[in-house]
All heavy atoms as an XYZ file, in Angstrom:
877
protein
N     -16.576    -88.274     32.303
C     -17.506    -87.832     31.284
C     -18.292    -89.041     30.779
O     -17.732    -90.090     30.539
C     -16.743    -87.158     30.148
C     -17.678    -86.492     29.176
S     -16.924    -85.210     28.153
C     -16.268    -84.102     29.340
N     -19.566    -88.861     30.615
C     -20.412    -89.950     30.155
C     -20.310    -90.093     28.641
O     -20.417    -89.108     27.918
C     -21.875    -89.692     30.542
C     -22.158    -89.599     32.043
C     -23.567    -89.096     32.276
C     -21.947    -90.921     32.709
N     -20.119    -91.290     28.134
C     -19.981    -91.473     26.692
C     -21.275    -91.198     25.938
O     -21.262    -90.966     24.753
C     -19.581    -92.950     26.562
C     -20.039    -93.581     27.816
C     -19.992    -92.522     28.873
N     -22.393    -91.220     26.616
C     -23.687    -91.010     25.965
C     -24.252    -89.631     26.276
O     -25.449    -89.423     26.244
C     -24.675    -92.098     26.425
O     -24.620    -92.167     27.846
C     -24.320    -93.450     25.863
N     -23.386    -88.714     26.543
C     -23.749    -87.367     26.955
C     -24.601    -86.622     25.926
O     -25.290    -85.679     26.277
C     -22.440    -86.619     27.206
C     -22.552    -85.337     27.895
C     -21.179    -84.807     28.253
O     -20.150    -85.407     27.964
N     -21.157    -83.679     28.879
N     -24.560    -87.016     24.682
C     -25.307    -86.303     23.647
C     -26.755    -86.771     23.531
O     -27.518    -86.217     22.750
C     -24.596    -86.439     22.300
C     -24.414    -87.886     21.891
O     -24.360    -88.760     22.788
O     -24.318    -88.157     20.691
N     -27.169    -87.765     24.309
C     -28.539    -88.273     24.251
C     -29.444    -87.384     25.102
O     -29.140    -87.098     26.260
C     -28.605    -89.734     24.736
C     -27.832    -90.619     23.757
C     -30.043    -90.208     24.880
C     -27.727    -92.065     24.176
N     -30.561    -86.959     24.518
C     -31.508    -86.105     25.232
C     -32.338    -86.960     26.184
O     -32.858    -88.009     25.821
C     -32.419    -85.339     24.248
C     -33.458    -84.518     25.002
C     -31.584    -84.440     23.341
N     -32.427    -86.492     27.416
C     -33.146    -87.180     28.477
C     -34.359    -86.348     28.869
O     -34.282    -85.118     28.963
C     -32.230    -87.374     29.714
C     -30.952    -88.126     29.350
C     -32.981    -88.048     30.854
C     -31.156    -89.536     28.864
N     -35.462    -87.033     29.126
C     -36.677    -86.373     29.572
C     -36.807    -86.579     31.080
O     -36.766    -87.715     31.557
C     -37.870    -86.984     28.842
C     -39.154    -86.230     28.994
C     -40.225    -86.825     28.103
O     -40.920    -87.749     28.574
O     -40.339    -86.379     26.946
N     -36.941    -85.503     31.819
C     -37.131    -85.538     33.266
C     -38.562    -85.129     33.551
O     -38.973    -84.013     33.229
C     -36.155    -84.581     33.962
C     -36.398    -84.272     35.438
C     -36.289    -85.541     36.294
C     -35.428    -83.206     35.925
N     -39.331    -86.042     34.128
C     -40.717    -85.754     34.490
C     -40.782    -85.605     36.001
O     -40.584    -86.573     36.735
C     -41.653    -86.896     34.035
O     -41.499    -87.075     32.634
C     -43.098    -86.580     34.359
N     -41.038    -84.395     36.464
C     -41.166    -84.143     37.898
C     -42.630    -84.358     38.262
O     -43.515    -83.703     37.715
C     -40.700    -82.721     38.260
C     -39.231    -82.554     37.857
C     -40.902    -82.448     39.744
C     -38.709    -81.145     37.963
N     -42.866    -85.303     39.182
C     -44.236    -85.659     39.526
C     -44.639    -85.284     40.949
O     -45.829    -85.234     41.261
C     -44.449    -87.157     39.321
O     -43.499    -87.894     40.057
N     -43.681    -85.063     41.806
C     -43.973    -84.657     43.182
C     -43.038    -83.527     43.569
O     -41.851    -83.608     43.268
C     -43.757    -85.833     44.135
C     -44.723    -86.969     43.929
C     -44.432    -88.129     44.878
O     -44.078    -87.868     46.042
O     -44.564    -89.277     44.448
N     -43.492    -82.516     44.234
C     -44.855    -82.300     44.688
C     -45.786    -81.993     43.521
O     -45.332    -81.495     42.469
C     -44.746    -81.106     45.639
C     -43.513    -80.379     45.195
C     -42.593    -81.421     44.614
N     -47.063    -82.298     43.699
C     -48.028    -82.161     42.596
C     -48.111    -80.755     42.000
O     -48.396    -80.605     40.816
C     -49.363    -82.551     43.237
C     -49.004    -83.348     44.440
C     -47.671    -82.856     44.895
N     -47.832    -79.718     42.777
C     -47.950    -78.351     42.249
C     -46.768    -77.953     41.366
O     -46.764    -76.897     40.759
C     -48.111    -77.341     43.388
C     -46.944    -77.325     44.354
O     -46.293    -78.378     44.528
O     -46.687    -76.263     44.940
N     -45.758    -78.826     41.250
C     -44.599    -78.526     40.397
C     -44.539    -79.463     39.193
O     -43.608    -79.411     38.417
C     -43.288    -78.623     41.214
C     -43.289    -77.621     42.348
C     -42.069    -78.387     40.353
C     -42.028    -77.615     43.188
N     -45.516    -80.313     39.009
C     -45.475    -81.297     37.921
C     -45.103    -80.641     36.597
O     -45.726    -79.672     36.185
C     -46.823    -81.996     37.786
S     -47.139    -83.114     39.145
N     -44.064    -81.167     35.974
C     -43.618    -80.659     34.679
C     -42.688    -81.652     34.009
O     -42.140    -82.533     34.653
C     -42.936    -79.300     34.833
C     -41.717    -79.293     35.719
C     -41.127    -77.905     35.855
O     -40.883    -77.224     34.864
N     -40.886    -77.473     37.076
N     -42.527    -81.482     32.714
C     -41.613    -82.321     31.943
C     -40.533    -81.411     31.369
O     -40.833    -80.402     30.743
C     -42.358    -83.055     30.806
C     -41.377    -83.864     29.965
C     -43.452    -83.945     31.371
N     -39.277    -81.790     31.617
C     -38.136    -81.020     31.136
C     -37.252    -81.914     30.295
O     -37.103    -83.095     30.587
C     -37.323    -80.496     32.322
C     -38.068    -79.673     33.366
C     -37.198    -79.483     34.600
C     -38.469    -78.338     32.791
N     -36.656    -81.371     29.266
C     -35.674    -82.114     28.480
C     -34.297    -81.547     28.761
O     -34.135    -80.349     28.964
C     -35.986    -82.026     26.987
C     -37.129    -82.893     26.576
C     -37.251    -83.020     25.064
O     -36.588    -82.271     24.320
O     -38.025    -83.874     24.630
N     -33.307    -82.430     28.755
C     -31.950    -81.990     29.001
C     -30.970    -83.125     28.803
O     -31.287    -84.134     28.181
N     -29.794    -82.954     29.363
C     -28.736    -83.954     29.227
C     -28.042    -84.155     30.568
O     -27.863    -83.206     31.332
C     -27.715    -83.519     28.178
C     -28.310    -83.448     26.791
C     -27.302    -83.035     25.772
C     -27.969    -82.978     24.395
N     -27.064    -82.562     23.356
N     -27.665    -85.389     30.816
C     -26.872    -85.689     31.998
C     -25.434    -85.317     31.658
O     -24.864    -85.836     30.703
C     -26.999    -87.165     32.383
C     -28.462    -87.476     32.732
C     -26.071    -87.493     33.548
C     -28.753    -88.946     32.905
N     -24.867    -84.407     32.424
C     -23.547    -83.877     32.113
C     -22.425    -84.739     32.690
O     -21.515    -85.142     31.984
C     -23.421    -82.422     32.602
C     -22.030    -81.869     32.340
C     -24.486    -81.561     31.945
N     -22.511    -85.039     34.003
C     -21.454    -85.817     34.647
C     -21.851    -86.144     36.079
O     -22.728    -85.506     36.646
C     -20.137    -85.074     34.626
C     -20.171    -83.782     35.378
C     -18.827    -83.074     35.296
N     -18.974    -81.667     35.521
C     -19.184    -81.109     36.703
N     -19.273    -81.847     37.772
N     -19.304    -79.799     36.822
N     -21.151    -87.121     36.657
C     -21.379    -87.431     38.069
C     -20.858    -86.303     38.960
O     -19.937    -85.577     38.582
C     -20.566    -88.701     38.307
C     -20.238    -89.237     36.963
C     -20.230    -88.068     36.028
N     -21.457    -86.193     40.130
C     -21.023    -85.206     41.119
C     -21.349    -85.794     42.504
O     -22.379    -86.436     42.674
C     -21.705    -83.833     40.877
C     -21.164    -82.777     41.824
C     -23.214    -83.938     40.918
C     -21.598    -81.346     41.463
N     -20.439    -85.593     43.449
C     -20.625    -86.181     44.790
C     -20.734    -85.090     45.855
O     -20.031    -84.089     45.791
C     -19.426    -87.055     45.161
C     -19.344    -88.324     44.382
C     -18.250    -89.214     44.958
N     -18.045    -90.380     44.140
C     -18.742    -91.504     44.225
N     -19.694    -91.605     45.101
N     -18.493    -92.522     43.433
N     -21.577    -85.349     46.855
C     -21.577    -84.429     48.001
C     -20.280    -84.618     48.792
O     -19.769    -85.735     48.874
C     -22.779    -84.866     48.835
C     -23.395    -86.021     48.149
C     -22.567    -86.391     46.964
N     -19.755    -83.569     49.339
C     -18.534    -83.658     50.134
C     -18.735    -84.625     51.298
O     -19.768    -84.611     51.959
C     -18.145    -82.284     50.689
C     -17.562    -81.310     49.679
C     -17.382    -79.940     50.319
C     -16.236    -81.807     49.144
N     -17.751    -85.479     51.520
C     -17.727    -86.420     52.629
C     -18.886    -87.419     52.617
O     -19.292    -87.917     53.654
C     -17.663    -85.665     53.962
C     -16.417    -84.799     54.053
C     -16.308    -84.040     55.341
O     -16.906    -84.448     56.341
O     -15.608    -83.016     55.331
N     -19.437    -87.697     51.451
C     -20.466    -88.730     51.314
C     -20.107    -89.612     50.140
O     -19.411    -89.206     49.222
C     -21.850    -88.104     51.072
C     -22.445    -87.439     52.282
C     -23.862    -86.974     52.026
O     -24.600    -87.643     51.284
O     -24.228    -85.935     52.575
N     -20.591    -90.818     50.158
C     -20.322    -91.766     49.080
C     -21.394    -91.737     47.993
O     -21.201    -92.288     46.916
C     -20.217    -93.186     49.648
C     -18.979    -93.376     50.524
C     -17.681    -93.098     49.764
O     -17.518    -93.593     48.630
O     -16.831    -92.377     50.311
N     -22.545    -91.132     48.273
C     -23.638    -91.121     47.300
C     -23.206    -90.471     45.991
O     -22.443    -89.507     45.983
C     -24.855    -90.372     47.852
C     -25.536    -91.132     48.965
O     -25.321    -92.354     49.071
O     -26.292    -90.508     49.725
N     -23.719    -90.990     44.900
C     -23.399    -90.447     43.585
C     -24.625    -89.736     43.015
O     -25.706    -90.309     42.923
C     -22.967    -91.576     42.641
C     -22.451    -91.150     41.280
C     -21.234    -90.236     41.398
C     -22.107    -92.370     40.441
N     -24.444    -88.500     42.674
C     -25.479    -87.675     42.064
C     -25.034    -87.383     40.634
O     -23.921    -87.693     40.244
C     -25.633    -86.364     42.824
C     -26.211    -86.504     44.211
C     -25.484    -87.086     45.246
C     -27.485    -86.041     44.493
C     -26.011    -87.209     46.519
C     -28.018    -86.151     45.770
C     -27.270    -86.733     46.774
O     -27.797    -86.862     48.032
N     -25.887    -86.707     39.876
C     -25.539    -86.330     38.507
C     -25.965    -84.904     38.255
O     -27.043    -84.475     38.675
C     -26.221    -87.256     37.492
C     -25.650    -88.639     37.545
C     -26.101    -89.560     38.476
C     -24.613    -89.016     36.700
C     -25.549    -90.826     38.551
C     -24.057    -90.288     36.771
C     -24.531    -91.181     37.707
O     -23.982    -92.433     37.791
N     -25.104    -84.178     37.556
C     -25.414    -82.833     37.124
C     -26.253    -82.944     35.855
O     -25.884    -83.658     34.925
C     -24.108    -82.088     36.848
C     -24.158    -80.592     36.694
C     -24.735    -79.922     37.940
C     -22.758    -80.063     36.440
N     -27.402    -82.274     35.828
C     -28.339    -82.362     34.710
C     -28.567    -80.945     34.179
O     -28.929    -80.046     34.930
C     -29.663    -82.964     35.205
C     -30.685    -83.205     34.137
C     -30.653    -84.359     33.378
C     -31.699    -82.290     33.895
C     -31.612    -84.603     32.402
C     -32.652    -82.512     32.922
C     -32.611    -83.675     32.176
N     -28.346    -80.762     32.879
C     -28.561    -79.442     32.265
C     -29.836    -79.483     31.441
O     -29.944    -80.241     30.471
C     -27.397    -79.036     31.387
C     -27.619    -77.641     30.844
C     -26.440    -77.106     30.132
N     -26.727    -75.729     29.777
C     -25.865    -74.909     29.277
N     -24.635    -75.305     29.075
N     -26.197    -73.691     28.969
N     -30.775    -78.663     31.823
C     -32.059    -78.580     31.133
C     -31.885    -77.737     29.878
O     -31.144    -76.749     29.877
C     -33.120    -77.933     32.064
C     -34.460    -77.813     31.362
C     -33.256    -78.732     33.352
N     -32.566    -78.135     28.807
C     -32.559    -77.327     27.586
C     -33.033    -75.928     27.973
O     -34.055    -75.768     28.635
C     -33.475    -77.940     26.505
C     -33.614    -77.001     25.324
C     -32.939    -79.288     26.063
N     -32.285    -74.917     27.611
C     -32.619    -73.553     27.981
C     -31.698    -73.000     29.059
O     -31.772    -71.846     29.417
N     -30.835    -73.877     29.618
C     -29.797    -73.377     30.506
C     -29.940    -73.635     31.987
O     -28.999    -73.429     32.726
N     -31.077    -74.087     32.494
C     -31.236    -74.361     33.921
C     -30.434    -75.607     34.300
O     -30.307    -76.533     33.512
C     -32.723    -74.587     34.212
C     -33.060    -74.778     35.648
C     -34.579    -74.884     35.797
C     -34.971    -75.073     37.231
N     -36.425    -75.135     37.378
N     -29.872    -75.630     35.509
C     -29.082    -76.756     36.002
C     -29.758    -77.385     37.199
O     -30.279    -76.684     38.068
C     -27.695    -76.288     36.415
C     -26.856    -75.814     35.282
C     -26.858    -74.579     34.727
C     -25.887    -76.575     34.568
N     -25.933    -74.520     33.704
C     -25.328    -75.730     33.594
C     -25.428    -77.883     34.664
C     -24.337    -76.144     32.727
C     -24.443    -78.311     33.809
C     -23.899    -77.442     32.835
N     -29.729    -78.710     37.284
C     -30.291    -79.464     38.403
C     -29.300    -80.538     38.827
O     -28.372    -80.865     38.089
C     -31.609    -80.135     38.005
C     -32.735    -79.224     37.515
C     -33.866    -80.059     36.934
C     -33.236    -78.352     38.651
N     -29.516    -81.088     39.999
C     -28.770    -82.253     40.463
C     -29.798    -83.349     40.673
O     -30.849    -83.120     41.280
C     -28.011    -81.945     41.777
C     -27.396    -83.201     42.356
C     -26.934    -80.899     41.534
N     -29.524    -84.550     40.135
C     -30.447    -85.668     40.289
C     -29.720    -86.866     40.884
O     -28.504    -86.960     40.791
C     -31.120    -86.064     38.954
C     -30.073    -86.503     37.921
C     -31.985    -84.930     38.417
C     -30.670    -87.074     36.640
N     -30.489    -87.743     41.493
C     -29.945    -88.954     42.098
C     -31.019    -90.026     42.026
O     -32.200    -89.736     42.196
C     -29.592    -88.681     43.559
C     -29.135    -89.903     44.291
C     -28.992    -89.632     45.765
C     -28.583    -90.931     46.429
N     -28.986    -91.040     47.779
N     -30.633    -91.280     41.778
C     -31.645    -92.341     41.803
C     -32.366    -92.359     43.144
O     -31.747    -92.208     44.198
C     -30.838    -93.621     41.605
C     -29.595    -93.185     40.923
C     -29.310    -91.804     41.458
N     -33.671    -92.533     43.087
C     -34.472    -92.559     44.305
C     -34.269    -93.866     45.072
O     -34.309    -93.893     46.287
C     -35.949    -92.382     43.950
C     -36.844    -92.284     45.137
C     -38.261    -92.003     44.724
N     -39.114    -91.852     45.891
C     -40.407    -91.799     45.846
N     -41.035    -91.838     44.683
N     -41.124    -91.665     46.935
N     -34.059    -94.938     44.343
C     -33.910    -96.254     44.963
C     -32.492    -96.770     44.751
O     -31.922    -96.629     43.673
C     -34.919    -97.232     44.358
C     -36.346    -96.750     44.524
C     -37.078    -96.307     43.426
C     -36.939    -96.710     45.779
C     -38.380    -95.844     43.575
C     -38.236    -96.249     45.935
C     -38.948    -95.817     44.835
O     -40.229    -95.355     44.995
N     -31.933    -97.389     45.781
C     -30.551    -97.874     45.733
C     -30.265    -98.823     44.591
O     -29.180    -98.823     44.027
C     -30.207    -98.584     47.051
C     -29.670    -97.657     48.102
C     -29.199    -98.419     49.320
O     -28.547    -99.470     49.169
O     -29.503    -97.954     50.424
N     -31.230    -99.654     44.241
C     -30.993   -100.660     43.207
C     -31.001   -100.088     41.789
O     -30.652   -100.772     40.836
C     -32.008   -101.808     43.328
C     -33.438   -101.417     43.036
C     -34.205   -100.872     44.251
O     -33.616   -100.674     45.334
O     -35.405   -100.621     44.093
N     -31.388    -98.838     41.627
C     -31.417    -98.243     40.290
C     -30.151    -97.426     40.039
O     -29.544    -96.887     40.957
C     -32.650    -97.352     40.124
C     -33.938    -98.135     40.081
C     -35.125    -97.289     39.679
O     -35.236    -96.138     40.137
O     -35.944    -97.795     38.911
N     -29.769    -97.327     38.780
C     -28.606    -96.556     38.347
C     -29.042    -95.604     37.236
O     -29.776    -95.998     36.329
C     -27.506    -97.469     37.804
C     -27.035    -98.531     38.777
C     -26.133    -97.918     39.839
N     -25.813    -98.874     40.881
C     -26.348    -98.857     42.102
N     -27.233    -97.957     42.414
N     -26.012    -99.734     43.005
N     -28.569    -94.383     37.299
C     -28.918    -93.386     36.281
C     -28.538    -93.866     34.889
O     -29.269    -93.656     33.925
C     -28.258    -92.027     36.614
C     -28.265    -91.097     35.418
C     -28.976    -91.374     37.784
N     -27.409    -94.553     34.762
C     -26.936    -95.005     33.456
C     -27.920    -95.938     32.752
O     -27.897    -96.076     31.535
C     -25.579    -95.700     33.592
C     -24.464    -94.785     34.014
C     -24.355    -94.613     35.535
O     -25.263    -95.042     36.272
O     -23.354    -94.022     35.974
N     -28.806    -96.584     33.506
C     -29.782    -97.495     32.908
C     -30.763    -96.771     31.989
O     -31.402    -97.388     31.150
C     -30.541    -98.248     34.009
C     -29.642    -99.196     34.781
C     -30.340    -99.846     35.960
O     -31.177    -99.186     36.611
O     -30.038   -101.018     36.219
N     -30.866    -95.459     32.141
C     -31.761    -94.687     31.281
C     -31.321    -94.787     29.818
O     -32.140    -94.790     28.907
C     -31.870    -93.217     31.744
C     -30.613    -92.438     31.434
C     -33.067    -92.537     31.129
N     -30.014    -94.922     29.589
C     -29.507    -95.021     28.222
C     -29.878    -96.349     27.563
O     -29.826    -96.483     26.351
C     -27.986    -94.828     28.192
C     -27.573    -93.466     28.685
C     -26.797    -93.335     29.835
C     -27.961    -92.305     28.019
C     -26.413    -92.085     30.296
C     -27.588    -91.056     28.482
C     -26.819    -90.955     29.617
O     -26.444    -89.714     30.071
N     -30.249    -97.327     28.381
C     -30.686    -98.634     27.869
C     -32.200    -98.682     27.698
O     -32.763    -99.729     27.415
C     -30.233    -99.745     28.822
C     -28.733    -99.817     29.074
C     -28.428   -100.851     30.162
C     -27.994   -100.146     27.799
N     -32.853    -97.548     27.920
C     -34.297    -97.479     27.725
C     -35.111    -97.648     28.995
O     -36.335    -97.633     28.954
N     -34.467    -97.777     30.127
C     -35.183    -97.951     31.387
C     -35.642    -96.607     31.939
O     -34.955    -95.595     31.790
C     -34.288    -98.658     32.408
C     -34.983    -98.929     33.709
C     -34.129    -99.725     34.667
C     -34.906    -99.940     35.956
N     -34.118   -100.598     36.970
N     -36.775    -96.606     32.595
C     -37.274    -95.432     33.313
C     -36.688    -95.504     34.721
O     -36.838    -96.510     35.411
C     -38.799    -95.463     33.346
C     -39.436    -94.287     33.998
C     -40.966    -94.450     33.890
N     -41.658    -93.392     34.548
C     -41.958    -92.225     34.013
N     -41.615    -91.987     32.756
N     -42.589    -91.303     34.689
N     -36.010    -94.453     35.152
C     -35.330    -94.446     36.444
C     -35.958    -93.363     37.333
O     -36.033    -92.192     36.939
C     -33.816    -94.176     36.270
C     -33.114    -94.131     37.613
C     -33.182    -95.223     35.359
N     -36.392    -93.753     38.523
C     -36.940    -92.809     39.495
C     -35.795    -92.011     40.112
O     -34.753    -92.586     40.471
C     -37.684    -93.561     40.601
C     -38.879    -94.350     40.111
C     -40.009    -93.449     39.655
O     -40.303    -92.429     40.278
N     -40.638    -93.816     38.560
N     -35.972    -90.700     40.243
C     -34.915    -89.841     40.777
C     -35.477    -88.820     41.766
O     -36.656    -88.482     41.725
C     -34.173    -89.079     39.650
C     -33.389    -90.025     38.766
C     -35.115    -88.220     38.833
N     -34.590    -88.352     42.643
C     -34.876    -87.162     43.438
C     -34.210    -86.002     42.715
O     -33.196    -86.174     42.034
C     -34.376    -87.287     44.894
C     -35.147    -88.357     45.635
C     -32.899    -87.567     44.958
N     -34.803    -84.824     42.840
C     -34.356    -83.673     42.066
C     -34.050    -82.504     43.005
O     -34.816    -82.221     43.928
C     -35.450    -83.238     41.055
C     -34.964    -82.100     40.182
C     -35.898    -84.424     40.214
N     -32.935    -81.838     42.747
C     -32.542    -80.676     43.539
C     -32.152    -79.533     42.611
O     -31.520    -79.746     41.580
C     -31.373    -81.024     44.450
N     -32.560    -78.334     43.001
C     -32.149    -77.131     42.292
C     -30.794    -76.691     42.837
O     -30.500    -76.882     44.021
C     -33.178    -76.026     42.495
N     -29.976    -76.132     41.995
C     -28.664    -75.626     42.412
C     -28.833    -74.204     42.925
O     -29.363    -73.343     42.226
C     -27.676    -75.683     41.229
C     -27.404    -77.148     40.874
C     -26.393    -74.943     41.558
C     -26.569    -77.334     39.630
N     -28.395    -73.978     44.157
C     -28.502    -72.643     44.753
C     -27.184    -71.876     44.696
O     -27.157    -70.685     44.957
C     -28.975    -72.732     46.220
O     -28.046    -73.521     46.957
C     -30.363    -73.348     46.303
N     -26.094    -72.574     44.382
C     -24.773    -71.955     44.283
C     -24.156    -72.378     42.949
O     -23.858    -73.549     42.738
C     -23.907    -72.424     45.454
C     -22.507    -71.819     45.452
O     -22.067    -71.300     44.402
O     -21.844    -71.891     46.499
N     -23.967    -71.452     42.056
C     -23.490    -71.746     40.710
C     -22.102    -72.396     40.672
O     -21.725    -72.980     39.661
C     -23.489    -70.469     39.863
C     -24.880    -69.888     39.650
C     -25.788    -70.849     38.910
O     -25.455    -71.351     37.844
N     -26.955    -71.122     39.472
N     -21.347    -72.335     41.761
C     -20.038    -72.997     41.806
C     -20.168    -74.504     41.595
O     -19.231    -75.155     41.133
C     -19.333    -72.727     43.133
C     -18.831    -71.300     43.248
O     -18.749    -70.605     42.199
O     -18.531    -70.866     44.373
N     -21.312    -75.067     41.930
C     -21.552    -76.507     41.773
C     -21.379    -76.922     40.309
O     -20.874    -77.999     40.017
C     -22.967    -76.879     42.286
C     -23.323    -78.311     41.943
C     -23.056    -76.638     43.779
N     -21.771    -76.077     39.401
C     -21.722    -76.392     37.966
C     -20.295    -76.700     37.503
O     -20.092    -77.513     36.613
C     -22.327    -75.233     37.145
C     -23.808    -75.091     37.488
C     -22.127    -75.433     35.655
C     -24.449    -73.822     36.973
N     -19.312    -76.099     38.139
C     -17.918    -76.240     37.709
C     -17.091    -77.147     38.610
O     -15.873    -77.179     38.499
C     -17.274    -74.858     37.641
C     -18.063    -73.893     36.831
N     -18.189    -73.986     35.466
C     -18.835    -72.834     37.208
C     -18.973    -73.022     35.039
N     -19.378    -72.315     36.060
N     -17.750    -77.896     39.481
C     -17.042    -78.719     40.448
C     -17.447    -80.186     40.341
O     -18.492    -80.506     39.790
C     -17.352    -78.195     41.858
O     -16.719    -78.984     42.827
N     -16.623    -81.058     40.883
C     -16.958    -82.488     40.943
C     -17.600    -82.862     42.270
O     -17.991    -84.001     42.480
C     -15.696    -83.333     40.747
C     -15.158    -83.227     39.333
O     -15.949    -82.964     38.410
O     -13.940    -83.392     39.153
N     -17.668    -81.891     43.188
C     -18.271    -82.126     44.495
C     -19.159    -80.935     44.853
O     -19.066    -79.867     44.243
C     -17.206    -82.286     45.595
O     -16.413    -81.105     45.645
C     -16.327    -83.503     45.353
N     -20.014    -81.134     45.849
C     -20.839    -80.034     46.329
C     -21.152    -80.228     47.808
O     -21.065    -81.329     48.331
C     -22.125    -79.896     45.508
C     -23.094    -81.048     45.649
C     -24.156    -80.991     46.540
C     -22.955    -82.200     44.879
C     -25.039    -82.050     46.666
C     -23.843    -83.254     44.991
C     -24.897    -83.179     45.892
N     -21.517    -79.138     48.449
C     -21.991    -79.189     49.830
C     -23.516    -79.233     49.787
O     -24.135    -78.654     48.901
C     -21.511    -77.967     50.616
C     -20.003    -77.939     50.828
C     -19.550    -76.737     51.662
N     -20.137    -75.468     51.268
C     -19.718    -74.709     50.255
N     -18.687    -75.084     49.522
N     -20.309    -73.573     49.983
N     -24.091    -79.890     50.759
C     -25.543    -80.048     50.793
C     -26.265    -78.696     50.774
O     -27.340    -78.574     50.203
C     -25.968    -80.893     52.014
C     -25.443    -82.323     51.851
C     -27.469    -80.900     52.209
C     -25.928    -83.060     50.607
N     -25.655    -77.659     51.344
C     -26.309    -76.348     51.349
C     -26.199    -75.622     50.001
O     -26.686    -74.502     49.856
C     -25.778    -75.472     52.482
C     -24.324    -75.093     52.325
O     -23.616    -75.574     51.438
N     -23.857    -74.221     53.211
N     -25.567    -76.255     49.003
C     -25.474    -75.649     47.668
C     -26.598    -76.114     46.747
O     -26.673    -75.705     45.600
C     -24.128    -75.990     47.029
C     -22.954    -75.296     47.701
C     -21.647    -75.678     47.055
O     -21.231    -76.835     47.094
N     -20.990    -74.696     46.437
N     -27.448    -76.996     47.242
C     -28.598    -77.464     46.474
C     -29.845    -77.420     47.345
O     -29.753    -77.380     48.570
C     -28.399    -78.905     45.923
C     -27.204    -78.968     44.991
C     -28.272    -79.908     47.041
N     -31.000    -77.414     46.705
C     -32.262    -77.354     47.414
C     -33.162    -78.458     46.868
O     -33.660    -78.357     45.751
C     -32.907    -75.982     47.204
C     -34.198    -75.842     47.957
O     -34.462    -76.569     48.905
N     -35.024    -74.906     47.530
N     -33.340    -79.520     47.641
C     -34.172    -80.641     47.193
C     -35.613    -80.192     47.094
O     -36.142    -79.579     48.003
C     -34.036    -81.826     48.157
C     -32.657    -82.395     48.112
C     -31.684    -81.968     48.996
C     -32.316    -83.324     47.140
C     -30.399    -82.462     48.933
C     -31.019    -83.820     47.063
C     -30.080    -83.385     47.968
O     -28.807    -83.866     47.882
N     -36.241    -80.500     45.963
C     -37.608    -80.026     45.818
C     -38.562    -81.026     45.204
O     -39.771    -80.788     45.183
C     -37.658    -78.726     45.002
C     -37.385    -78.900     43.539
C     -38.399    -79.210     42.646
C     -36.104    -78.729     43.051
C     -38.134    -79.350     41.294
C     -35.836    -78.874     41.703
C     -36.852    -79.186     40.826
N     -38.098    -82.156     44.676
C     -39.068    -83.017     44.020
C     -38.597    -84.433     43.759
O     -37.452    -84.795     43.998
N     -39.545    -85.204     43.283
C     -39.319    -86.587     42.879
C     -39.832    -86.716     41.463
O     -40.854    -86.123     41.089
C     -40.068    -87.556     43.811
C     -39.491    -87.453     45.219
C     -39.989    -88.987     43.290
C     -40.267    -88.210     46.266
N     -39.112    -87.468     40.663
C     -39.526    -87.636     39.271
C     -38.942    -88.891     38.675
O     -38.518    -89.805     39.380
N     -38.906    -88.907     37.358
C     -38.348    -90.037     36.640
C     -37.664    -89.527     35.385
O     -38.058    -88.510     34.811
C     -39.450    -91.022     36.261
N     -36.614    -90.238     34.976
C     -35.935    -89.893     33.726
C     -36.100    -91.036     32.729
O     -36.134    -92.208     33.106
C     -34.432    -89.562     33.948
C     -33.700    -90.697     34.663
C     -34.277    -88.249     34.686
C     -32.197    -90.494     34.759
N     -36.203    -90.660     31.473
C     -36.272    -91.613     30.358
C     -35.578    -90.973     29.168
O     -35.383    -89.758     29.123
C     -37.739    -91.923     29.954
O     -38.407    -90.706     29.655
C     -38.478    -92.653     31.046
N     -35.195    -91.792     28.197
C     -34.653    -91.236     26.955
C     -35.783    -90.513     26.250
O     -36.901    -91.018     26.179
C     -34.105    -92.333     26.046
C     -32.735    -92.786     26.445
C     -31.961    -93.575     25.414
C     -32.717    -94.552     24.593
N     -31.855    -95.414     23.782
N     -35.494    -89.339     25.735
C     -36.511    -88.581     24.994
C     -36.776    -89.292     23.671
O     -35.872    -89.860     23.061
C     -36.043    -87.161     24.766
N     -38.001    -89.258     23.236
C     -38.380    -89.862     21.960
C     -37.726    -89.079     20.824
O     -37.615    -87.856     20.889
C     -39.905    -89.800     21.787
C     -40.643    -90.435     22.932
C     -41.245    -91.771     22.547
O     -41.417    -92.013     21.347
O     -41.536    -92.547     23.460
N     -37.333    -89.775     19.778
C     -36.763    -89.109     18.602
C     -37.848    -88.250     17.962
O     -38.982    -88.662     17.835
C     -36.261    -90.156     17.611
N     -37.471    -87.078     17.587
C     -38.450    -86.134     16.990
C     -38.429    -86.255     15.482
O     -37.472    -86.405     14.863
C     -38.109    -84.706     17.383
C     -37.962    -84.531     18.883
C     -39.272    -84.086     19.495
N     -39.112    -83.821     20.897
C     -39.569    -84.626     21.846
N     -40.156    -85.747     21.563
N     -39.441    -84.305     23.098
């Protein structure tokens, strides 16, 4: 469990251009694809939608967003709701659809 789980994160999806949007939510926890070492994160959008995100570049870490850094991510929609309750997932349980960036949401 992430200690900063209560911080609101802004996810800006910039590619593909026809899906450009800004979503607010929270990073819930790490999640790994079965039989892979890559680390992804379960992201819950305000309003109930769930996504899986991963840093786009190897040198970046999702946790750096809590320090104020903008982190580039790849974004996948969850196609199988079992992913929400698991620490692992199969690649066919998500559908990669975009590239974006996460930042801490501005205080309102």
